[in-house]
Backbone of each chain as nested JSON, in Angstrom:
{
  "chains": [
    {"id": "A", "residues": [
      {"number": 1, "name": "MET", "atoms": {"N": [89.068, 42.967, -18.987], "CA": [90.367, 43.367, -19.564], "C": [90.558, 42.699, -20.932]}},
      {"number": 2, "name": "ASN", "atoms": {"N": [90.776, 43.555, -21.991], "CA": [90.931, 42.944, -23.31], "C": [92.397, 42.573, -23.549]}},
      {"number": 3, "name": "LEU", "atoms": {"N": [92.663, 41.922, -24.728], "CA": [94.008, 41.416, -25.041], "C": [95.023, 42.551, -25.05]}},
      {"number": 4, "name": "GLU", "atoms": {"N": [94.624, 43.679, -25.606], "CA": [95.511, 44.831, -25.737], "C": [96.003, 45.285, -24.357]}},
      {"number": 5, "name": "GLU", "atoms": {"N": [95.084, 45.409, -23.401], "CA": [95.45, 45.861, -22.05], "C": [96.322, 44.827, -21.369]}},
      {"number": 6, "name": "LEU", "atoms": {"N": [95.997, 43.532, -21.608], "CA": [96.77, 42.442, -20.99], "C": [98.223, 42.518, -21.463]}},
      {"number": 7, "name": "ILE", "atoms": {"N": [98.415, 42.72, -22.787], "CA": [99.768, 42.791, -23.345], "C": [100.474, 44.057, -22.842]}},
      {"number": 8, "name": "GLY", "atoms": {"N": [99.739, 45.166, -22.779], "CA": [100.33, 46.421, -22.309], "C": [100.812, 46.293, -20.884]}},
      {"number": 9, "name": "ILE", "atoms": {"N": [99.969, 45.734, -20.039], "CA": [100.334, 45.605, -18.619], "C": [101.481, 44.602, -18.456]}},
      {"number": 10, "name": "SER", "atoms": {"N": [101.44, 43.455, -19.183], "CA": [102.541, 42.479, -19.064], "C": [103.845, 43.111, -19.561]}},
      {"number": 11, "name": "ALA", "atoms": {"N": [103.772, 43.832, -20.689], "CA": [104.977, 44.484, -21.23], "C": [105.537, 45.446, -20.191]}},
      {"number": 12, "name": "GLY", "atoms": {"N": [104.637, 46.188, -19.572], "CA": [105.066, 47.159, -18.574], "C": [105.664, 46.484, -17.364]}},
      {"number": 13, "name": "ILE", "atoms": {"N": [105.064, 45.371, -16.938], "CA": [105.594, 44.659, -15.762], "C": [107.011, 44.176, -16.068]}},
      {"number": 14, "name": "PHE", "atoms": {"N": [107.22, 43.568, -17.259], "CA": [108.553, 43.053, -17.591], "C": [109.568, 44.194, -17.647]}},
      {"number": 15, "name": "THR", "atoms": {"N": [109.253, 45.29, -18.352], "CA": [110.249, 46.36, -18.485], "C": [110.464, 47.068, -17.149]}},
      {"number": 16, "name": "THR", "atoms": {"N": [109.444, 46.99, -16.265], "CA": [109.596, 47.616, -14.95], "C": [110.476, 46.77, -14.047]}},
      {"number": 17, "name": "ILE", "atoms": {"N": [110.222, 45.465, -14.008], "CA": [110.977, 44.613, -13.066], "C": [112.352, 44.247, -13.628]}},
      {"number": 18, "name": "ALA", "atoms": {"N": [112.62, 44.59, -14.895], "CA": [113.88, 44.171, -15.536], "C": [115.099, 44.624, -14.737]}},
      {"number": 19, "name": "VAL", "atoms": {"N": [114.994, 45.802, -14.095], "CA": [116.17, 46.343, -13.411], "C": [116.407, 45.643, -12.065]}},
      {"number": 20, "name": "LEU", "atoms": {"N": [115.393, 44.927, -11.555], "CA": [115.518, 44.305, -10.223], "C": [116.691, 43.329, -10.108]}},
      {"number": 21, "name": "PRO", "atoms": {"N": [116.907, 42.418, -11.101], "CA": [118.067, 41.523, -10.975], "C": [119.381, 42.288, -10.911]}},
      {"number": 22, "name": "GLN", "atoms": {"N": [119.449, 43.438, -11.602], "CA": [120.69, 44.239, -11.573], "C": [120.854, 44.905, -10.205]}},
      {"number": 23, "name": "ILE", "atoms": {"N": [119.76, 45.385, -9.634], "CA": [119.815, 45.994, -8.29], "C": [120.257, 44.929, -7.288]}},
      {"number": 24, "name": "HIS", "atoms": {"N": [119.644, 43.726, -7.427], "CA": [119.962, 42.622, -6.497], "C": [121.443, 42.265, -6.59]}},
      {"number": 25, "name": "LYS", "atoms": {"N": [121.942, 42.154, -7.821], "CA": [123.346, 41.774, -8.032], "C": [124.28, 42.845, -7.459]}},
      {"number": 26, "name": "ALA", "atoms": {"N": [123.93, 44.119, -7.675], "CA": [124.792, 45.223, -7.211], "C": [124.831, 45.271, -5.69]}},
      {"number": 27, "name": "VAL", "atoms": {"N": [123.674, 45.066, -5.063], "CA": [123.607, 45.122, -3.599], "C": [124.357, 43.926, -3.008]}},
      {"number": 28, "name": "LYS", "atoms": {"N": [124.167, 42.731, -3.632], "CA": [124.771, 41.499, -3.095], "C": [126.293, 41.53, -3.272]}},
      {"number": 29, "name": "THR", "atoms": {"N": [126.754, 41.88, -4.474], "CA": [128.195, 41.774, -4.737], "C": [128.931, 43.075, -4.406]}},
      {"number": 30, "name": "LYS", "atoms": {"N": [128.186, 44.155, -4.231], "CA": [128.792, 45.478, -3.992], "C": [129.757, 45.844, -5.143]}},
      {"number": 31, "name": "LYS", "atoms": {"N": [129.635, 45.151, -6.282], "CA": [130.512, 45.436, -7.423], "C": [129.662, 45.986, -8.572]}},
      {"number": 32, "name": "ILE", "atoms": {"N": [130.004, 47.232, -9.006], "CA": [129.197, 47.806, -10.091], "C": [130.104, 48.419, -11.166]}},
      {"number": 33, "name": "GLU", "atoms": {"N": [131.402, 48.08, -11.087], "CA": [132.36, 48.733, -12.001], "C": [131.991, 48.559, -13.465]}},
      {"number": 34, "name": "ASP", "atoms": {"N": [131.498, 47.365, -13.84], "CA": [131.219, 47.099, -15.263], "C": [129.887, 47.693, -15.704]}},
      {"number": 35, "name": "VAL", "atoms": {"N": [129.097, 48.231, -14.749], "CA": [127.761, 48.756, -15.078], "C": [127.898, 50.222, -15.497]}},
      {"number": 36, "name": "SER", "atoms": {"N": [127.205, 50.608, -16.557], "CA": [127.301, 51.979, -17.074], "C": [126.29, 52.892, -16.37]}},
      {"number": 37, "name": "PRO", "atoms": {"N": [126.761, 53.903, -15.598], "CA": [125.824, 54.819, -14.95], "C": [125.033, 55.645, -15.969]}},
      {"number": 38, "name": "THR", "atoms": {"N": [125.692, 55.926, -17.12], "CA": [125.022, 56.738, -18.145], "C": [123.737, 56.057, -18.609]}},
      {"number": 39, "name": "MET", "atoms": {"N": [123.795, 54.711, -18.668], "CA": [122.601, 53.967, -19.095], "C": [121.415, 54.309, -18.2]}},
      {"number": 40, "name": "PHE", "atoms": {"N": [121.664, 54.37, -16.878], "CA": [120.536, 54.577, -15.957], "C": [120.09, 56.041, -15.912]}},
      {"number": 41, "name": "VAL", "atoms": {"N": [121.008, 56.975, -16.224], "CA": [120.6, 58.392, -16.334], "C": [119.622, 58.532, -17.502]}},
      {"number": 42, "name": "ILE", "atoms": {"N": [119.991, 57.931, -18.647], "CA": [119.162, 58.05, -19.851], "C": [117.853, 57.288, -19.66]}},
      {"number": 43, "name": "LEU", "atoms": {"N": [117.925, 56.119, -18.998], "CA": [116.713, 55.323, -18.751], "C": [115.719, 56.118, -17.896]}},
      {"number": 44, "name": "CYS", "atoms": {"N": [116.231, 56.77, -16.835], "CA": [115.344, 57.556, -15.974], "C": [114.674, 58.67, -16.776]}},
      {"number": 45, "name": "LEU", "atoms": {"N": [115.468, 59.327, -17.626], "CA": [114.933, 60.411, -18.466], "C": [113.839, 59.852, -19.376]}},
      {"number": 46, "name": "GLY", "atoms": {"N": [114.126, 58.693, -19.979], "CA": [113.191, 58.097, -20.936], "C": [111.883, 57.659, -20.291]}},
      {"number": 47, "name": "VAL", "atoms": {"N": [111.963, 56.905, -19.187], "CA": [110.721, 56.416, -18.572], "C": [109.953, 57.567, -17.923]}},
      {"number": 48, "name": "GLY", "atoms": {"N": [110.689, 58.623, -17.54], "CA": [110.01, 59.821, -17.03], "C": [109.15, 60.442, -18.128]}},
      {"number": 49, "name": "LEU", "atoms": {"N": [109.732, 60.55, -19.325], "CA": [108.982, 61.113, -20.463], "C": [107.836, 60.178, -20.867]}},
      {"number": 50, "name": "TRP", "atoms": {"N": [108.074, 58.838, -20.782], "CA": [106.987, 57.89, -21.111], "C": [105.803, 58.082, -20.162]}},
      {"number": 51, "name": "THR", "atoms": {"N": [106.123, 58.395, -18.891], "CA": [105.047, 58.607, -17.907], "C": [104.216, 59.821, -18.326]}},
      {"number": 52, "name": "ILE", "atoms": {"N": [104.909, 60.902, -18.728], "CA": [104.198, 62.115, -19.175], "C": [103.366, 61.795, -20.426]}},
      {"number": 53, "name": "TYR", "atoms": {"N": [103.957, 61.021, -21.35], "CA": [103.247, 60.618, -22.575], "C": [101.967, 59.857, -22.22]}},
      {"number": 54, "name": "GLY", "atoms": {"N": [102.084, 58.949, -21.261], "CA": [100.931, 58.154, -20.825], "C": [99.848, 59.029, -20.214]}},
      {"number": 55, "name": "ILE", "atoms": {"N": [100.272, 60.067, -19.449], "CA": [99.307, 60.975, -18.805], "C": [98.565, 61.767, -19.89]}},
      {"number": 56, "name": "LEU", "atoms": {"N": [99.32, 62.246, -20.9], "CA": [98.694, 63.019, -21.985], "C": [97.667, 62.174, -22.731]}},
      {"number": 57, "name": "LYS", "atoms": {"N": [97.943, 60.845, -22.846], "CA": [97.026, 59.973, -23.591], "C": [96.06, 59.239, -22.675]}},
      {"number": 58, "name": "MET", "atoms": {"N": [96.222, 59.515, -21.321], "CA": [95.42, 58.772, -20.321], "C": [95.477, 57.266, -20.606]}},
      {"number": 59, "name": "ASP", "atoms": {"N": [96.742, 56.775, -20.802], "CA": [96.936, 55.352, -21.096], "C": [97.514, 54.702, -19.842]}},
      {"number": 60, "name": "TRP", "atoms": {"N": [96.634, 54.043, -19.056], "CA": [97.042, 53.578, -17.713], "C": [98.209, 52.567, -17.715]}},
      {"number": 61, "name": "PRO", "atoms": {"N": [98.238, 51.567, -18.633], "CA": [99.404, 50.677, -18.621], "C": [100.713, 51.459, -18.714]}},
      {"number": 62, "name": "ILE", "atoms": {"N": [100.736, 52.497, -19.547], "CA": [101.982, 53.254, -19.731], "C": [102.284, 54.095, -18.477]}},
      {"number": 63, "name": "ILE", "atoms": {"N": [101.253, 54.703, -17.9], "CA": [101.475, 55.559, -16.72], "C": [102.011, 54.758, -15.534]}},
      {"number": 64, "name": "ILE", "atoms": {"N": [101.316, 53.679, -15.214], "CA": [101.661, 52.909, -13.998], "C": [103.05, 52.301, -14.135]}},
      {"number": 65, "name": "THR", "atoms": {"N": [103.282, 51.608, -15.262], "CA": [104.54, 50.867, -15.386], "C": [105.739, 51.807, -15.463]}},
      {"number": 66, "name": "ASN", "atoms": {"N": [105.607, 52.924, -16.183], "CA": [106.774, 53.795, -16.337], "C": [107.073, 54.624, -15.098]}},
      {"number": 67, "name": "SER", "atoms": {"N": [106.041, 54.908, -14.285], "CA": [106.347, 55.659, -13.051], "C": [107.074, 54.76, -12.048]}},
      {"number": 68, "name": "ILE", "atoms": {"N": [106.666, 53.473, -11.997], "CA": [107.388, 52.534, -11.111], "C": [108.808, 52.327, -11.646]}},
      {"number": 69, "name": "SER", "atoms": {"N": [108.906, 52.209, -12.965], "CA": [110.215, 52.02, -13.603], "C": [111.139, 53.197, -13.283]}},
      {"number": 70, "name": "PHE", "atoms": {"N": [110.563, 54.384, -13.221], "CA": [111.339, 55.587, -12.915], "C": [111.935, 55.474, -11.509]}},
      {"number": 71, "name": "ILE", "atoms": {"N": [111.137, 54.996, -10.58], "CA": [111.597, 54.858, -9.187], "C": [112.712, 53.807, -9.108]}},
      {"number": 72, "name": "LEU", "atoms": {"N": [112.482, 52.627, -9.729], "CA": [113.461, 51.535, -9.64], "C": [114.78, 51.912, -10.326]}},
      {"number": 73, "name": "ASN", "atoms": {"N": [114.685, 52.527, -11.506], "CA": [115.917, 52.928, -12.193], "C": [116.633, 54.036, -11.422]}},
      {"number": 74, "name": "GLY", "atoms": {"N": [115.842, 54.847, -10.706], "CA": [116.437, 55.885, -9.855], "C": [117.223, 55.262, -8.718]}},
      {"number": 75, "name": "ILE", "atoms": {"N": [116.67, 54.17, -8.163], "CA": [117.368, 53.452, -7.087], "C": [118.687, 52.89, -7.613]}},
      {"number": 76, "name": "MET", "atoms": {"N": [118.639, 52.292, -8.813], "CA": [119.865, 51.701, -9.392], "C": [120.893, 52.792, -9.67]}},
      {"number": 77, "name": "LEU", "atoms": {"N": [120.413, 53.945, -10.132], "CA": [121.316, 55.072, -10.411], "C": [122.006, 55.515, -9.126]}},
      {"number": 78, "name": "LYS", "atoms": {"N": [121.228, 55.542, -8.04], "CA": [121.787, 55.964, -6.74], "C": [122.863, 54.973, -6.302]}},
      {"number": 79, "name": "ILE", "atoms": {"N": [122.58, 53.663, -6.492], "CA": [123.542, 52.624, -6.111], "C": [124.83, 52.812, -6.912]}},
      {"number": 80, "name": "VAL", "atoms": {"N": [124.683, 52.97, -8.23], "CA": [125.873, 53.084, -9.093], "C": [126.672, 54.321, -8.7]}},
      {"number": 81, "name": "TRP", "atoms": {"N": [125.981, 55.453, -8.434], "CA": [126.7, 56.693, -8.104], "C": [127.327, 56.594, -6.729]}},
      {"number": 82, "name": "PHE", "atoms": {"N": [126.476, 56.059, -5.767], "CA": [126.95, 56.028, -4.375], "C": [128.145, 55.109, -4.249]}},
      {"number": 83, "name": "GLN", "atoms": {"N": [128.034, 53.875, -4.825], "CA": [129.153, 52.933, -4.681], "C": [130.33, 53.412, -5.525]}},
      {"number": 84, "name": "GLY", "atoms": {"N": [130.031, 54.075, -6.649], "CA": [131.101, 54.574, -7.524], "C": [131.948, 55.6, -6.773]}},
      {"number": 85, "name": "ASN", "atoms": {"N": [131.286, 56.487, -5.993], "CA": [132.013, 57.549, -5.272], "C": [132.749, 57.001, -4.051]}},
      {"number": 86, "name": "ASN", "atoms": {"N": [132.362, 55.804, -3.589], "CA": [133.041, 55.258, -2.392], "C": [134.36, 54.598, -2.717]}},
      {"number": 87, "name": "LYS", "atoms": {"N": [134.724, 54.523, -3.985], "CA": [135.971, 53.832, -4.405], "C": [137.169, 54.664, -3.956]}}
    ]},
    {"id": "B", "residues": [
      {"number": 1, "name": "MET", "atoms": {"N": [103.529, 67.715, -36.139], "CA": [103.715, 66.842, -34.97], "C": [103.262, 67.564, -33.704]}},
      {"number": 2, "name": "ASN", "atoms": {"N": [102.33, 66.936, -32.951], "CA": [101.867, 67.635, -31.747], "C": [102.765, 67.287, -30.55]}},
      {"number": 3, "name": "LEU", "atoms": {"N": [102.468, 67.951, -29.395], "CA": [103.32, 67.801, -28.19], "C": [103.38, 66.342, -27.762]}},
      {"number": 4, "name": "GLU", "atoms": {"N": [102.228, 65.677, -27.823], "CA": [102.115, 64.284, -27.38], "C": [103.076, 63.395, -28.179]}},
      {"number": 5, "name": "GLU", "atoms": {"N": [103.065, 63.556, -29.497], "CA": [103.928, 62.732, -30.347], "C": [105.388, 63.072, -30.095]}},
      {"number": 6, "name": "LEU", "atoms": {"N": [105.677, 64.357, -29.89], "CA": [107.049, 64.796, -29.638], "C": [107.583, 64.124, -28.36]}},
      {"number": 7, "name": "ILE", "atoms": {"N": [106.754, 64.112, -27.29], "CA": [107.165, 63.506, -26.018], "C": [107.292, 61.995, -26.185]}},
      {"number": 8, "name": "GLY", "atoms": {"N": [106.347, 61.394, -26.93], "CA": [106.395, 59.942, -27.141], "C": [107.653, 59.529, -27.878]}},
      {"number": 9, "name": "ILE", "atoms": {"N": [107.989, 60.253, -28.927], "CA": [109.178, 59.909, -29.713], "C": [110.447, 60.188, -28.908]}},
      {"number": 10, "name": "SER", "atoms": {"N": [110.497, 61.32, -28.162], "CA": [111.709, 61.59, -27.345], "C": [111.859, 60.521, -26.274]}},
      {"number": 11, "name": "ALA", "atoms": {"N": [110.739, 60.15, -25.617], "CA": [110.79, 59.107, -24.57], "C": [111.329, 57.821, -25.178]}},
      {"number": 12, "name": "GLY", "atoms": {"N": [110.824, 57.507, -26.355], "CA": [111.253, 56.277, -27.011], "C": [112.713, 56.322, -27.391]}},
      {"number": 13, "name": "ILE", "atoms": {"N": [113.179, 57.484, -27.883], "CA": [114.587, 57.606, -28.273], "C": [115.467, 57.398, -27.039]}},
      {"number": 14, "name": "PHE", "atoms": {"N": [115.109, 58.035, -25.902], "CA": [115.937, 57.895, -24.695], "C": [115.959, 56.446, -24.216]}},
      {"number": 15, "name": "THR", "atoms": {"N": [114.773, 55.81, -24.125], "CA": [114.768, 54.432, -23.588], "C": [115.415, 53.481, -24.587]}},
      {"number": 16, "name": "THR", "atoms": {"N": [115.411, 53.848, -25.882], "CA": [116.044, 52.978, -26.882], "C": [117.56, 53.102, -26.82]}},
      {"number": 17, "name": "ILE", "atoms": {"N": [118.069, 54.341, -26.756], "CA": [119.531, 54.517, -26.803], "C": [120.168, 54.265, -25.435]}},
      {"number": 18, "name": "ALA", "atoms": {"N": [119.339, 54.094, -24.397], "CA": [119.881, 53.968, -23.03], "C": [120.893, 52.828, -22.925]}},
      {"number": 19, "name": "VAL", "atoms": {"N": [120.658, 51.745, -23.682], "CA": [121.535, 50.578, -23.543], "C": [122.874, 50.803, -24.268]}},
      {"number": 20, "name": "LEU", "atoms": {"N": [122.972, 51.785, -25.151], "CA": [124.194, 51.998, -25.944], "C": [125.44, 52.243, -25.088]}},
      {"number": 21, "name": "PRO", "atoms": {"N": [125.362, 53.119, -24.027], "CA": [126.579, 53.294, -23.202], "C": [127.03, 51.985, -22.558]}},
      {"number": 22, "name": "GLN", "atoms": {"N": [126.069, 51.111, -22.217], "CA": [126.433, 49.823, -21.588], "C": [127.078, 48.908, -22.626]}},
      {"number": 23, "name": "ILE", "atoms": {"N": [126.557, 48.925, -23.862], "CA": [127.157, 48.115, -24.938], "C": [128.578, 48.618, -25.191]}},
      {"number": 24, "name": "HIS", "atoms": {"N": [128.73, 49.948, -25.264], "CA": [130.043, 50.559, -25.526], "C": [131.038, 50.165, -24.44]}},
      {"number": 25, "name": "LYS", "atoms": {"N": [130.582, 50.261, -23.177], "CA": [131.469, 49.95, -22.048], "C": [131.87, 48.475, -22.088]}},
      {"number": 26, "name": "ALA", "atoms": {"N": [130.907, 47.596, -22.386], "CA": [131.186, 46.148, -22.39], "C": [132.167, 45.794, -23.508]}},
      {"number": 27, "name": "VAL", "atoms": {"N": [131.975, 46.403, -24.679], "CA": [132.85, 46.095, -25.82], "C": [134.249, 46.646, -25.547]}},
      {"number": 28, "name": "LYS", "atoms": {"N": [134.322, 47.857, -24.946], "CA": [135.611, 48.513, -24.722], "C": [136.408, 47.788, -23.632]}},
      {"number": 29, "name": "THR", "atoms": {"N": [135.732, 47.506, -22.504], "CA": [136.471, 46.951, -21.35], "C": [136.501, 45.423, -21.374]}},
      {"number": 30, "name": "LYS", "atoms": {"N": [135.624, 44.833, -22.196], "CA": [135.506, 43.372, -22.233], "C": [135.171, 42.801, -20.845]}},
      {"number": 31, "name": "LYS", "atoms": {"N": [134.688, 43.665, -19.941], "CA": [134.339, 43.2, -18.595], "C": [132.831, 43.37, -18.394]}},
      {"number": 32, "name": "ILE", "atoms": {"N": [132.165, 42.267, -18.095], "CA": [130.709, 42.373, -17.907], "C": [130.256, 41.609, -16.661]}},
      {"number": 33, "name": "GLU", "atoms": {"N": [131.242, 41.258, -15.825], "CA": [130.913, 40.416, -14.663], "C": [129.828, 41.035, -13.789]}},
      {"number": 34, "name": "ASP", "atoms": {"N": [129.862, 42.353, -13.584], "CA": [128.91, 42.995, -12.656], "C": [127.553, 43.238, -13.307]}},
      {"number": 35, "name": "VAL", "atoms": {"N": [127.45, 42.946, -14.623], "CA": [126.192, 43.214, -15.346], "C": [125.286, 41.989, -15.241]}},
      {"number": 36, "name": "SER", "atoms": {"N": [123.99, 42.207, -14.966], "CA": [123.067, 41.093, -14.796], "C": [122.471, 40.667, -16.147]}},
      {"number": 37, "name": "PRO", "atoms": {"N": [122.754, 39.419, -16.615], "CA": [122.165, 38.959, -17.878], "C": [120.647, 38.854, -17.788]}},
      {"number": 38, "name": "THR", "atoms": {"N": [120.153, 38.516, -16.573], "CA": [118.694, 38.358, -16.387], "C": [117.973, 39.642, -16.742]}},
      {"number": 39, "name": "MET", "atoms": {"N": [118.612, 40.779, -16.398], "CA": [118.001, 42.073, -16.701], "C": [117.718, 42.196, -18.2]}},
      {"number": 40, "name": "PHE", "atoms": {"N": [118.667, 41.747, -19.027], "CA": [118.492, 41.932, -20.483], "C": [117.551, 40.896, -21.078]}},
      {"number": 41, "name": "VAL", "atoms": {"N": [117.441, 39.71, -20.442], "CA": [116.444, 38.729, -20.898], "C": [115.05, 39.325, -20.684]}},
      {"number": 42, "name": "ILE", "atoms": {"N": [114.827, 39.869, -19.467], "CA": [113.498, 40.412, -19.128], "C": [113.213, 41.664, -19.968]}},
      {"number": 43, "name": "LEU", "atoms": {"N": [114.243, 42.483, -20.193], "CA": [114.067, 43.705, -21.001], "C": [113.658, 43.345, -22.428]}},
      {"number": 44, "name": "CYS", "atoms": {"N": [114.315, 42.32, -23.01], "CA": [113.969, 41.911, -24.376], "C": [112.513, 41.449, -24.431]}},
      {"number": 45, "name": "LEU", "atoms": {"N": [112.114, 40.67, -23.421], "CA": [110.727, 40.169, -23.337], "C": [109.768, 41.363, -23.266]}},
      {"number": 46, "name": "GLY", "atoms": {"N": [110.118, 42.316, -22.424], "CA": [109.24, 43.474, -22.196], "C": [109.101, 44.347, -23.429]}},
      {"number": 47, "name": "VAL", "atoms": {"N": [110.215, 44.734, -24.048], "CA": [110.106, 45.634, -25.206], "C": [109.511, 44.9, -26.408]}},
      {"number": 48, "name": "GLY", "atoms": {"N": [109.669, 43.565, -26.418], "CA": [109.012, 42.776, -27.464], "C": [107.495, 42.884, -27.325]}},
      {"number": 49, "name": "LEU", "atoms": {"N": [107.02, 42.736, -26.094], "CA": [105.574, 42.849, -25.832], "C": [105.09, 44.281, -26.088]}},
      {"number": 50, "name": "TRP", "atoms": {"N": [105.939, 45.288, -25.728], "CA": [105.539, 46.693, -26.001], "C": [105.351, 46.903, -27.5]}},
      {"number": 51, "name": "THR", "atoms": {"N": [106.212, 46.244, -28.303], "CA": [106.097, 46.394, -29.761], "C": [104.753, 45.842, -30.23]}},
      {"number": 52, "name": "ILE", "atoms": {"N": [104.374, 44.67, -29.695], "CA": [103.081, 44.058, -30.051], "C": [101.942, 44.985, -29.608]}},
      {"number": 53, "name": "TYR", "atoms": {"N": [102.076, 45.541, -28.389], "CA": [101.053, 46.467, -27.849], "C": [100.895, 47.672, -28.784]}},
      {"number": 54, "name": "GLY", "atoms": {"N": [102.029, 48.188, -29.245], "CA": [101.993, 49.345, -30.155], "C": [101.318, 49.0, -31.465]}},
      {"number": 55, "name": "ILE", "atoms": {"N": [101.567, 47.76, -31.967], "CA": [100.959, 47.324, -33.231], "C": [99.442, 47.229, -33.066]}},
      {"number": 56, "name": "LEU", "atoms": {"N": [99.003, 46.632, -31.931], "CA": [97.556, 46.481, -31.683], "C": [96.885, 47.855, -31.632]}},
      {"number": 57, "name": "LYS", "atoms": {"N": [97.616, 48.873, -31.091], "CA": [97.021, 50.211, -30.954], "C": [97.403, 51.124, -32.111]}},
      {"number": 58, "name": "MET", "atoms": {"N": [98.226, 50.555, -33.067], "CA": [98.75, 51.363, -34.177], "C": [99.334, 52.679, -33.64]}},
      {"number": 59, "name": "ASP", "atoms": {"N": [100.191, 52.55, -32.59], "CA": [100.799, 53.721, -31.954], "C": [102.266, 53.74, -32.383]}},
      {"number": 60, "name": "TRP", "atoms": {"N": [102.599, 54.604, -33.416], "CA": [103.912, 54.526, -34.047], "C": [105.095, 54.826, -33.104]}},
      {"number": 61, "name": "PRO", "atoms": {"N": [104.984, 55.849, -32.203], "CA": [106.118, 56.052, -31.293], "C": [106.471, 54.775, -30.527]}},
      {"number": 62, "name": "ILE", "atoms": {"N": [105.46, 54.014, -30.109], "CA": [105.708, 52.804, -29.316], "C": [106.287, 51.703, -30.216]}},
      {"number": 63, "name": "ILE", "atoms": {"N": [105.754, 51.566, -31.446], "CA": [106.217, 50.493, -32.343], "C": [107.686, 50.696, -32.72]}},
      {"number": 64, "name": "ILE", "atoms": {"N": [108.018, 51.899, -33.186], "CA": [109.368, 52.151, -33.711], "C": [110.402, 52.009, -32.602]}},
      {"number": 65, "name": "THR", "atoms": {"N": [110.139, 52.693, -31.479], "CA": [111.171, 52.736, -30.433], "C": [111.384, 51.38, -29.789]}},
      {"number": 66, "name": "ASN", "atoms": {"N": [110.294, 50.647, -29.565], "CA": [110.473, 49.368, -28.868], "C": [111.044, 48.281, -29.761]}},
      {"number": 67, "name": "SER", "atoms": {"N": [110.816, 48.351, -31.072], "CA": [111.42, 47.324, -31.941], "C": [112.931, 47.559, -32.044]}},
      {"number": 68, "name": "ILE", "atoms": {"N": [113.356, 48.837, -32.088], "CA": [114.803, 49.121, -32.103], "C": [115.407, 48.716, -30.753]}},
      {"number": 69, "name": "SER", "atoms": {"N": [114.659, 49.013, -29.681], "CA": [115.121, 48.645, -28.334], "C": [115.317, 47.146, -28.224]}},
      {"number": 70, "name": "PHE", "atoms": {"N": [114.413, 46.4, -28.854], "CA": [114.5, 44.928, -28.833], "C": [115.813, 44.482, -29.466]}},
      {"number": 71, "name": "ILE", "atoms": {"N": [116.173, 45.089, -30.589], "CA": [117.411, 44.715, -31.289], "C": [118.63, 45.062, -30.429]}},
      {"number": 72, "name": "LEU", "atoms": {"N": [118.662, 46.293, -29.889], "CA": [119.832, 46.73, -29.106], "C": [119.991, 45.91, -27.825]}},
      {"number": 73, "name": "ASN", "atoms": {"N": [118.882, 45.662, -27.127], "CA": [118.977, 44.857, -25.904], "C": [119.35, 43.422, -26.233]}},
      {"number": 74, "name": "GLY", "atoms": {"N": [118.949, 42.962, -27.429], "CA": [119.341, 41.622, -27.886], "C": [120.842, 41.549, -28.105]}},
      {"number": 75, "name": "ILE", "atoms": {"N": [121.398, 42.637, -28.658], "CA": [122.854, 42.702, -28.859], "C": [123.571, 42.644, -27.517]}},
      {"number": 76, "name": "MET", "atoms": {"N": [123.056, 43.422, -26.541], "CA": [123.705, 43.437, -25.211], "C": [123.612, 42.066, -24.563]}},
      {"number": 77, "name": "LEU", "atoms": {"N": [122.47, 41.412, -24.764], "CA": [122.282, 40.068, -24.186], "C": [123.295, 39.101, -24.783]}},
      {"number": 78, "name": "LYS", "atoms": {"N": [123.525, 39.226, -26.082], "CA": [124.483, 38.354, -26.768], "C": [125.889, 38.59, -26.206]}},
      {"number": 79, "name": "ILE", "atoms": {"N": [126.22, 39.882, -25.987], "CA": [127.547, 40.226, -25.453], "C": [127.711, 39.612, -24.064]}},
      {"number": 80, "name": "VAL", "atoms": {"N": [126.703, 39.784, -23.209], "CA": [126.791, 39.292, -21.826], "C": [126.911, 37.772, -21.844]}},
      {"number": 81, "name": "TRP", "atoms": {"N": [126.119, 37.113, -22.698], "CA": [126.152, 35.645, -22.725], "C": [127.448, 35.154, -23.352]}},
      {"number": 82, "name": "PHE", "atoms": {"N": [127.836, 35.788, -24.486], "CA": [129.018, 35.329, -25.22], "C": [130.264, 35.498, -24.357]}},
      {"number": 83, "name": "GLN", "atoms": {"N": [130.443, 36.718, -23.777], "CA": [131.644, 36.961, -22.964], "C": [131.568, 36.144, -21.678]}},
      {"number": 84, "name": "GLY", "atoms": {"N": [130.331, 35.947, -21.141], "CA": [130.164, 35.173, -19.908], "C": [130.646, 33.749, -20.128]}},
      {"number": 85, "name": "ASN", "atoms": {"N": [130.327, 33.155, -21.289], "CA": [130.696, 31.754, -21.568], "C": [132.181, 31.632, -21.888]}},
      {"number": 86, "name": "ASN", "atoms": {"N": [132.82, 32.723, -22.229], "CA": [134.253, 32.632, -22.578], "C": [135.144, 32.632, -21.353]}},
      {"number": 87, "name": "LYS", "atoms": {"N": [134.586, 32.752, -20.177], "CA": [135.384, 32.816, -18.925], "C": [135.966, 31.436, -18.632]}}
    ]}
  ]
}
């Protein structure tokens, strides 16, 4: 693994796991009023397109990290929508 | 501009502007208690590394979008920290 791949994979890991503390906080506190649902709609759209971009370029760091990111941001979106509608 | 570049730039625009609704909401409501600061620390780290990855590969969609993302997520981090400390 060269330096470029190492940086790509680390960058992807950080941007992928970034949403986890927010998911943890939302689940623990059940409070999401201050969180913007629009942010997670746009994020899902963006990382979805990044996944397609990675597939077109056969760039594995981009494919793997953005597809996982899509799933995690989708989970956060569900939490924000689900808890938002329960108010 | 080919399809690949179009998807790369659109993906980058979405993931870059994604934080804007959250910045807008935080500035408008002055409430950020439910927002996780850790998320924005990790996001800044991640998009910073993506920018370096883009430079190593001379991949302009990745360089442009992630450097702007770094600035915007840095702004959100400042808001979360600044308002958090004012409590």
